C-alpha positions in Angstrom: -14.3 -204.0 -67.7 -12.7 -205.5 -70.8 -11.1 -202.9 -72.4 -12.0 -203.4 -76.9 -10.3 -201.4 -79.2 -14.0 -199.9 -80.4 -15.8 -201.4 -77.3 -16.3 -202.5 -74.2 -17.6 -205.2 -72.1 -18.9 -204.7 -68.6 -18.6 -207.9 -66.5 -20.1 -208.6 -63.3 -18.6 -212.1 -61.4 -19.8 -213.4 -57.9 -16.6 -212.9 -56.0 -17.2 -217.2 -55.1 -16.6 -217.9 -59.4 -15.4 -215.2 -60.0 -14.2 -217.6 -63.1 -17.9 -217.4 -64.3 -18.7 -213.6 -65.7 -21.8 -212.2 -67.3 -22.0 -209.4 -69.9 -23.8 -207.0 -68.3 -23.6 -204.4 -71.0 -21.3 -203.3 -74.1 -21.2 -200.3 -74.6 -19.4 -198.8 -77.6 -16.5 -196.5 -78.5 -14.5 -193.8 -80.6 -11.2 -195.8 -81.5 -8.8 -196.9 -78.2 -10.6 -194.6 -76.2 -11.8 -197.0 -73.6 -14.5 -196.6 -71.1 -14.1 -195.4 -67.3 -15.4 -196.5 -64.2 -16.6 -196.6 -61.2 -18.4 -198.9 -58.7 -21.7 -197.3 -56.6 -20.7 -198.0 -52.8 -24.2 -200.3 -53.2 -22.9 -202.4 -55.2 -25.9 -201.9 -57.7 -25.3 -199.3 -60.2 -21.7 -199.0 -62.7 -21.2 -194.9 -63.3 -19.1 -194.4 -66.5 -18.1 -192.4 -68.9 -18.0 -192.9 -72.7 -16.5 -190.9 -75.8 -18.8 -191.5 -78.5 -18.0 -192.7 -81.5 -19.4 -190.4 -83.3 -16.3 -187.2 -81.5 -15.0 -185.8 -84.4 -11.7 -185.1 -83.1 -11.3 -187.4 -80.1 -7.0 -186.1 -78.8 -9.4 -183.0 -77.9 -12.9 -184.1 -77.0 -11.8 -186.4 -75.0 -11.2 -183.3 -72.3 -14.9 -181.8 -72.6 -17.1 -184.9 -74.7 -17.6 -187.8 -72.8 -20.8 -188.7 -71.4 -21.6 -189.5 -68.3 -24.6 -193.3 -67.4 -25.4 -195.2 -65.1 -25.9 -198.7 -65.9 -28.1 -201.7 -63.4 -26.3 -204.3 -62.7 -29.1 -205.7 -62.1 -29.5 -205.6 -65.6 -31.6 -202.9 -67.8 -31.1 -199.8 -70.0 -28.2 -197.1 -68.9 -29.1 -194.0 -68.2 -27.1 -190.8 -69.6 -26.8 -189.0 -66.8 -24.7 -186.1 -68.6 -21.9 -184.7 -71.2 -19.3 -182.5 -71.8 -17.2 -185.1 -69.0 -13.5 -186.2 -68.8 -12.8 -189.7 -71.0 -10.0 -189.8 -68.3 -11.4 -189.4 -65.5 -14.2 -192.0 -64.0 -17.2 -190.6 -62.2 -17.1 -190.8 -58.1 -19.7 -192.2 -56.3 -20.6 -189.9 -52.8 -20.7 -192.5 -50.5 -24.9 -192.3 -50.6 -24.5 -193.5 -54.0 -27.0 -190.2 -54.2 -24.1 -187.8 -56.3 -21.1 -188.2 -58.5 -18.8 -185.9 -59.7 -17.5 -185.8 -62.8 -13.9 -184.0 -64.2 -14.3 -181.3 -67.5 -11.2 -179.5 -68.6 -11.3 -176.7 -70.5 -8.4 -177.2 -72.7 -8.3 -173.2 -74.1 -8.3 -172.3 -70.8 -6.7 -174.8 -69.1 -8.9 -174.6 -66.6 -10.2 -178.2 -65.1 -13.8 -178.0 -63.4 -15.6 -180.6 -61.1 -19.6 -181.0 -61.8 -21.9 -182.4 -59.5 -25.4 -185.1 -60.8 -27.9 -186.0 -58.5 -28.4 -189.4 -59.6 -32.1 -189.3 -59.1 -33.5 -186.5 -60.8 -30.6 -185.7 -63.4 -29.8 -181.9 -62.3 -26.4 -180.9 -63.2 -24.1 -178.1 -61.7 -21.1 -176.8 -61.4 -19.4 -178.0 -58.3 -16.4 -175.9 -59.0 -13.8 -174.1 -61.1 -10.2 -175.0 -60.5 -7.7 -172.7 -62.0 -3.9 -171.6 -61.6 -3.0 -175.5 -62.2 -1.5 -177.7 -64.9 -3.6 -180.3 -63.4 -6.2 -181.8 -60.8 -6.8 -185.1 -59.9 -10.7 -185.3 -58.1 -10.4 -188.2 -54.6 -13.1 -188.9 -52.6 -15.7 -187.4 -51.0 -15.8 -187.2 -47.3 -17.3 -189.9 -45.2 -20.1 -187.1 -44.4 -20.8 -186.6 -48.6 -20.1 -182.6 -47.0 -17.3 -181.8 -48.5 -15.3 -183.9 -51.9 -11.0 -183.4 -52.0 -8.9 -183.1 -55.1 -5.2 -182.7 -55.6 -3.8 -180.7 -57.6 0.1 -179.5 -58.6 1.0 -176.1 -57.5 4.4 -174.2 -58.2 5.0 -175.2 -54.4 4.2 -178.9 -54.6 0.5 -180.6 -54.7 -2.2 -178.8 -52.7 -4.8 -180.5 -51.2 -8.0 -179.2 -51.1 -12.0 -179.4 -49.8 -14.6 -178.1 -51.5 -17.7 -177.9 -49.9 -20.6 -179.2 -51.5 -23.4 -177.0 -50.8 -21.7 -173.6 -51.8 -18.1 -174.5 -53.9 -16.5 -172.8 -51.6 -12.7 -174.3 -51.8 -10.1 -174.5 -48.6 -6.4 -175.3 -48.6 -5.7 -178.4 -46.6 -2.2 -179.0 -46.9 0.7 -178.8 -49.1 2.7 -181.5 -49.6 6.5 -179.6 -50.9 9.2 -180.2 -52.7 8.2 -183.9 -54.8 5.0 -184.5 -56.5 1.7 -186.2 -54.8 -0.2 -189.2 -56.5 -2.0 -192.2 -55.7 -4.4 -190.4 -53.0 -6.0 -192.9 -51.0 -8.8 -192.3 -47.9 -8.7 -194.2 -44.8 -11.9 -196.5 -43.7 -12.7 -194.4 -41.7 -12.5 -190.9 -43.6 -10.4 -189.2 -41.3 -7.1 -189.7 -43.4 -5.9 -189.9 -47.3 -2.5 -192.3 -48.0 -0.3 -190.6 -51.0 3.3 -191.4 -52.6 5.7 -188.8 -53.1 8.3 -189.1 -55.7 10.4 -186.4 -53.5 12.9 -183.2 -55.4 16.1 -186.0 -55.7 13.9 -189.1 -57.7 13.2 -190.8 -54.1 9.6 -192.2 -53.2 8.4 -192.1 -49.9 4.4 -193.5 -48.4 3.0 -190.2 -46.2 -0.2 -189.8 -44.1 -2.8 -187.1 -44.1 -4.6 -185.3 -41.1 -7.7 -184.6 -42.3 -8.5 -182.2 -39.8 -5.2 -180.4 -39.1 -3.3 -180.7 -42.3 -0.3 -182.2 -40.7 1.6 -185.3 -42.2 3.5 -188.5 -41.7 6.0 -190.5 -43.5 5.6 -193.6 -43.0 9.0 -195.8 -42.9 9.9 -199.1 -42.7 13.5 -201.3 -42.6 12.2 -203.3 -46.0 10.3 -200.0 -47.6 12.9 -198.7 -50.0 13.7 -195.3 -51.4 14.2 -196.5 -55.3 12.4 -197.9 -56.5 9.1 -196.8 -58.1 5.9 -197.2 -55.0 2.2 -196.7 -56.3 -1.5 -198.0 -55.2 -1.5 -197.1 -51.6 -4.5 -199.6 -50.2 -6.1 -198.9 -46.4 -6.8 -202.1 -45.1 -10.8 -201.9 -43.3 -10.2 -202.4 -39.7 -6.8 -203.1 -38.9 -4.0 -199.7 -39.3 -2.6 -201.0 -41.9 -1.5 -200.1 -45.7 -1.0 -202.5 -48.7 1.5 -200.9 -51.3 2.8 -201.2 -54.9 6.3 -201.1 -55.9 8.6 -201.4 -58.7 9.8 -205.6 -59.1 13.1 -205.7 -57.9 15.4 -208.3 -58.2 13.1 -210.7 -56.3 10.4 -210.4 -58.3 8.7 -208.9 -55.4 5.8 -205.9 -56.0 4.0 -205.6 -53.5 4.4 -205.0 -49.8 
């Protein structure tokens, strides 16, 4: 996407010619509140949340007055799927592309709620309301599409939750104590989550969590610093390798 003050443009470019993009759609929005978007698993559609220009109080409306749209990349008109979304959280696709999960936040009750919407018939239903947290982060579907993963802050640290797609029941897989866990990334095989943690003492760490038994393993390397911010771990598609970003050091290097 290309972000503008009052509208954003969605571009499509072939991997072999990234310098030759084609505009797919232009989306008008409340000034300075750009869209949050995600690509469908088959690469044929873009889902996005947008805060309409007509929202009278954007600071409050950002929590629960955004709209969820789907735009075909081959052309055609976008389709409105849902309302009452948080504009800061991009919709998340199920592996088969049949369901979107989006988030809304009730500021008065301090409760984030996750909704699911069926792409085919547009039916919207509550997936789960998450009380007792100051922040919740929608992450990803399980590879089997039967569970949805969410991280939420708690007094003990950060909880990783699994929500049953069928009945909305919530299971705590693990609690990461003594720090702030962030930038969660599901492994290609769907069995693990990589995440960055800033420990209570300020050190930055890279961890991997087993989604089956909740065990965690810290990944350490000789050249991986603990005194520089780490972010955005990315799994390699085949190899057991993770690439992540880090704040530049004196050498200007920011990738590990």
